[in-house]
Each structure stands twice: as structure tokens, then as C-alpha cells.
N, C-alpha and C positions, 0 to 999 in steps of 0.2 A: 609666621604661619600658625604657631600655637596661639598667639594673641587673637588672630582672626577667628580661629576655631572656637576659642573661649567666648568671644563676643556673639558668635552665631548660636552657640549652645545656650548662653544666658538669655538671648533674645527669644529662642524657642521655648525655654522654660517659662519666661514671663508671659508670652502669648498663651501658653497652655494654662497658666494660672488664671489669667483674665478670662479666657474662654470657659474654663471650668466654673468660675464664679457666675458668669453670664448664664451658662446652661442651668446651674443650680437655681438661679433666680427665675428663669423661664419655667423650670419644672414646678416651682412653688406657685407661680401664677396659673399654670395649667391645671394643677390639682386643687386649687382653692375652690371650695363649694360655692356654687352660684347663689347669688342673693338678688332678689327682685325688689329690694327695699326702695329703690329710687324709681320704680315703675309701678304706678298705682293699679295696673291691670293684674299684677301678680298678687294672689291671695295668701301665698306662703313665702315668707322671707328667707327660708332656709336656716334660720337661727333659733326660732322659738315659735310658740303657738299664738303669737299676737293676732287678734281678730277671731280666733277659734275658741270653741269650748269643747272639752272632752264630753261626748254625749253620754248621759247617764242612763244607759240601757238597763243597768242593774248587774248583770253577770259579765260585763265587759272586761277585757284585759287592759293593761296600761297603755298609754300613748305617750311617746316621747320623740324628741328630735335628735338626730345623730348624723353627722357628716353631710348636712344639707338635705337630709331625708326625714320625712315624717313616718314614724313606725307605729303601726296599729298592731298590738300584740294579741295573739289568739286568746279569745275568751270563751265562755260557755254561751255562745250566741253571737250577737253583734258587738263589735268594737268600732268606734267611729268618732268623728269630729263634726261639729256643726258651725257654720259661719255665722257670726253674730253681728256683722255690720251690714250695710246696705247691699242689696243684691238685685239685679234686674229681674223683671217678671217675664219679659218677652224680647225677641230679637237680640239674642246674645249667643256667644260661642264660648264654651269651656274647653280648655286643653290642659292635659296633665300627663305625667308618666306614672305608671303603676307596675308593681310586680308582686307576685305571690312568693313569699319567703318560706312559709311552712303551711301545711294544711291542704285541703282539697276542695274548697268551696270558693265562693266569690271573694275576690281580693279588691274589687272596686264596685261597690253598690252606691251609685251616685244619685241622690235624691235632689230634684230640681223643680222649680216652678214653671208652669205654662199658664201665664196669666194667674188666675186664682186657683188653678188646679195643680196638685202635686203629681209627680211621676218619678220613677226610678229607672236608671239604666243599670242593668246587672251584667257584670263581666265575670264569667267563670262560675256561675251558680249551679245548683242542683247536681252536686257531685263533681263539679270542676269544669264543665264544658259549655254550659248554656249561656248564650248572650241574647239579650232582648230587653223589652220594656215591661215593667210591672207597675201598674196593671192597666190593661185595656178592656173596657167592659167587664171589669172585675176578674179578668183572666190573667194569670201570672205570665212572667217572661218565658216560662217553660211550656206554655200552651196557647199562645196567641200568634198572630201573623208575623210578629217580629222575631220569633224564635229562630235562632241558628245555633249550630254546634261548632265548637272550635277547641282544639287542644292548646293548652297554655303551659309553657315550660316554667319550672320553678327557678327563681332567681334570674329571670329574664325581664328586662324593662319593655313595657308596651306603651306606645304613644296612643292616647285616647283623646278623641275629639267629639264633643257634643254640640250640635247646632240646633237651637230652638227658635222657631219662627211662629207666626200666628197660626198657620195651617199645617205646619210640618215639623217633625222631629227627625233629625238625622244624626247618626253616630258612625264614627270611623275608628278603626284600630290599625295603626301603622299605615295610615292613608288609604286603607281599604274600607269601603262602605259596608257596614254590617247591619245598620238599621236605616230605613228610608220610609218613614211612616207618615201618611196623610191622615190628619186627625178627623176631618169631616165632622160627623155628628156623634162620634164615638166618645165615651166617657173615659177620663183618666183618673187614676187613683194610685195609692201605694199600699203595700202590705202593712199590717199593724206593727210589725217588728221595727220598722224604720220611721214611725210617726214622729219621733223626737229629732229626726234629721232635717225636718222642714225649717226654713224654706230651702236651704241648700246645705247638704252635708254628704260626707263620704264614709262608708262603713265597709267592714269585712265580716264574714260569717265563719265562725270557728276556724279562722285562718289568720296567720300573721301576714300583713301586707306592708309595703313601703310605697310612699307617694313623694313626688317632687314636681317642681315647676307647675304648680297649680295656677291657672290664669283664666280670667274672664274678660271678654271684650264685647262691647256693644256692636251690633251689625245692623244693616238696613234690611 
């Protein structure tokens, strides 16, 4: 009886150790930062700034990578990064996740091409709540037909999607459409502050922001 009990206890202990090691291994896999290095549609590999240049706005804060995230530290104006490799001009989709870490202005100012014209999608500008395109007929995101207001929580990740086609620009936040703009004969431009973000770049304004999973895909 004692021998049987000993064997059962020993077996239980061995199973517990094996299960513990397996759980520990699974936990390591789950918490490992995502890397898109093997997928050419990802512009950020989660490890370094390969393909990017820290935008020399002048009064910008530092930019660094930590834990699979790109951190844009608050500066006296814009802090950002500019993509230095090939980027489509039309018929493409950009997706990324962004969050405001500190500050109260835009944490994702995405400058992008529409054929030969630049435009910017502003998320959380003008005091923290404005969403829209800058600029349409020289009118900023705070004063044109794409203007909407939304409250953004600090340290909360938001999924952002930008879809650029020949005649339309669409943007979604957490799968909710926030911009659905028909270009028509209206002119597109950008504010002087983000001129150095062309053709594609992301910036924050007097705000610390975090970015991850930046991806661009060609569409029809």
C-alpha cells in the first residue's frame, strides 16, 4: 500500500513538473513581442528602426524601440519617423495600433501620398479630440467636412486603418468609420509642420505616443 502511494505521489510530482515547464514555455511564447520581419507588408519589425528615419523636425523628442513598440517621446512640437523605402502612391491600406502615453494632442499624425499629393490623417489633435484630414482646400482637420470629435483614453491601444484609393480616402478607428471622403475636384495638402514626413511618416504633437504593427498592403 505504501509503495503504491509512493508511486502515485512520484507520478503526480513528475506530471506537475512537466506541466509547469510546458506552461512556462507557453507563457514565454505568448509574451514574446510580435515581429513582422518575415512579412514584407510590415514596415516595423518590432526590434529596431530599420527602414525608418527619425524625422528632423528640430525640437523633436527622442524615438526608440522597446518591447516591440516604437516610442515617440514628447518634444516641443512634432516628434516622428519617416519611411525611407518604397511606398505606394495609390490603392493601398495602412493599418497600425497607436496609443497616447502622455500629453493631450495628436498621438498619430499619419502623412501619406494620394498619387502626387500629400495629406495627413490626424488622430486626437487640437487639444486631444479632433479626428480628420489635413488639409482639404487648405482647411485643417479641425475645420473641414472630415472633422469629428472623439475622446481618447491615455495608455489605450487604438486600431487605426487608412484606405487610399483614386477617388476616396477612408479611415477607421477600431473598425468604426471616422473618415469617408470623396476627393472629387478638391485639393489635398499638408500643414508645414509635417512637410518632412513625406511621402509617408507618422508623428505626434507635444505628446508621447507608442506605435506597433505598422503595415501597408496594396489593394484593388
